[in-house]
C-alpha positions in Angstrom: 61.8 -134.1 195.3 59.1 -131.5 196.2 61.2 -128.7 194.7 61.5 -130.5 191.4 57.7 -131.1 191.2 57.0 -127.4 191.9 59.5 -126.3 189.3 57.9 -128.7 186.8 54.5 -127.2 187.5 55.8 -123.7 187.2 57.4 -124.3 183.8 54.1 -125.7 182.4 53.4 -122.5 180.4 54.9 -122.6 177.0 56.2 -120.2 174.4 52.6 -119.1 173.5 52.4 -117.6 177.0 55.7 -115.7 176.4 54.4 -114.6 173.0 51.2 -113.3 174.5 52.9 -111.4 177.3 55.4 -110.0 174.7 52.5 -108.9 172.5 50.9 -107.1 175.4 54.0 -105.1 176.0 54.1 -104.2 172.3 50.7 -102.7 172.7 51.7 -101.1 176.0 54.4 -99.0 174.5 52.7 -98.5 171.2 49.9 -96.8 173.1 52.3 -94.7 174.9 53.6 -93.1 171.7 50.4 -93.4 169.7 49.9 -89.6 169.2 53.3 -89.1 167.6 52.6 -90.3 164.1 49.3 -88.4 163.9 50.4 -85.0 165.2 49.0 -83.0 162.3 45.7 -84.9 162.3 45.3 -84.2 166.0 46.1 -80.5 165.5 43.4 -80.3 162.8 40.8 -82.4 164.7 41.0 -80.4 168.0 42.1 -77.0 166.4 45.2 -76.9 168.6 48.9 -76.2 168.1 51.9 -78.5 168.6 51.9 -77.7 172.3 48.4 -79.0 172.6 49.4 -82.3 170.9 52.4 -82.5 173.3 49.9 -82.0 176.2 48.0 -85.1 174.9 51.3 -87.0 175.0 52.2 -85.7 178.5 48.7 -86.6 179.9 49.5 -90.3 179.2 52.9 -90.1 180.8 51.4 -88.3 183.8 48.8 -90.9 184.3 51.4 -93.6 184.0 53.8 -92.0 186.4 51.1 -91.5 189.1 49.6 -95.0 188.9 52.8 -97.0 188.3 53.9 -96.6 191.9 50.5 -97.4 193.3 49.9 -100.4 191.1 53.5 -101.6 191.8 53.0 -101.4 195.5 49.5 -102.6 195.8 49.3 -104.9 192.8 51.1 -107.7 194.7 47.9 -108.1 196.7 45.9 -109.0 193.6 46.0 -111.8 191.1 48.2 -110.7 188.1 45.8 -112.2 185.5 42.9 -110.1 186.8 45.0 -107.0 186.8 46.1 -107.7 183.3 42.6 -108.4 182.1 41.3 -105.2 183.8 44.1 -103.2 182.2 43.4 -104.6 178.7 39.7 -104.0 178.9 40.0 -100.5 180.3 42.7 -99.6 177.8 40.6 -100.9 174.9 37.6 -98.8 176.2 39.7 -95.6 176.6 41.3 -96.1 173.2 38.0 -96.6 171.5 36.5 -93.5 173.1 39.6 -91.5 172.2 39.1 -92.5 168.6 35.6 -90.9 168.5 35.9 -88.0 170.8 35.9 -84.5 169.2 36.5 -82.4 172.3 40.1 -81.7 173.3 39.5 -81.7 177.0 37.8 -85.0 176.9 40.6 -86.4 174.8 43.0 -85.1 177.4 41.1 -87.0 180.1 41.1 -90.1 178.0 44.8 -90.0 177.5 45.3 -89.6 181.2 43.1 -92.6 181.8 45.0 -94.6 179.2 48.3 -93.7 181.0 46.7 -94.6 184.4 45.6 -98.1 183.2 48.9 -98.8 181.4 50.6 -100.1 184.6 47.8 -102.7 184.8 49.3 -104.3 181.7 53.1 -103.8 182.2 53.5 -104.8 185.9 51.3 -108.0 185.8 52.9 -109.1 182.5 56.3 -109.0 184.1 55.0 -110.6 187.3 53.5 -113.5 185.3 56.8 -113.9 183.6 58.4 -114.4 187.0 55.6 -116.5 188.6 54.8 -118.9 185.7 58.3 -120.0 184.9 61.0 -121.7 186.9 64.2 -119.9 187.8 66.2 -121.5 185.0 63.8 -119.9 182.4 63.0 -116.6 184.0 65.9 -114.6 182.5 65.0 -115.8 178.9 61.3 -115.2 179.5 61.7 -111.7 181.0 64.1 -110.7 178.3 61.8 -111.9 175.6 58.8 -110.1 177.2 60.8 -106.9 177.5 61.6 -107.1 173.8 57.8 -106.4 173.3 58.2 -103.0 175.0 61.1 -102.2 172.7 59.3 -103.3 169.6 56.3 -101.2 170.5 58.4 -98.2 171.1 60.5 -98.7 167.9 57.5 -99.3 165.7 56.0 -96.0 166.7 59.2 -94.1 166.2 59.6 -95.6 162.8 56.0 -94.6 162.0 56.7 -91.1 163.2 59.8 -90.8 160.9 57.8 -92.1 157.9 54.9 -89.7 158.6 57.4 -86.8 159.0 59.1 -87.7 155.8 55.9 -87.8 153.8 
């Protein structure tokens, strides 16, 4: 009886919760690849070559790689909603600053910070998908949430192809 009550409470979140978590992963992966469609604009803005733009991309991946392990290991000790909110706020801040910065080295630091805060969105989103739904729904929920990551990546690749073709 107690197990049924707990399962009923866990399944209280609805499809809106799944949609929001999925949307966050769209943003998560879109930010990862955000420099790809604007290679030429970044080259002009910072007076760099393609290697410099690749370095901006690599800075994000480096920040992500370093902090994913730490956040994965230590994130279980914190409430996932707080981590998610912290990741969203910091990512918005770093993205806004990246938009206005004119110095390449500062842009590089901001891309590294964007990568470092990215696990604060991905890991808690997946954790919430596990914690908020009962076992019978978890596979569907996690699969749907993961589609967000795929959509985010796919939308940026299609943008890059369109920009390259123009």
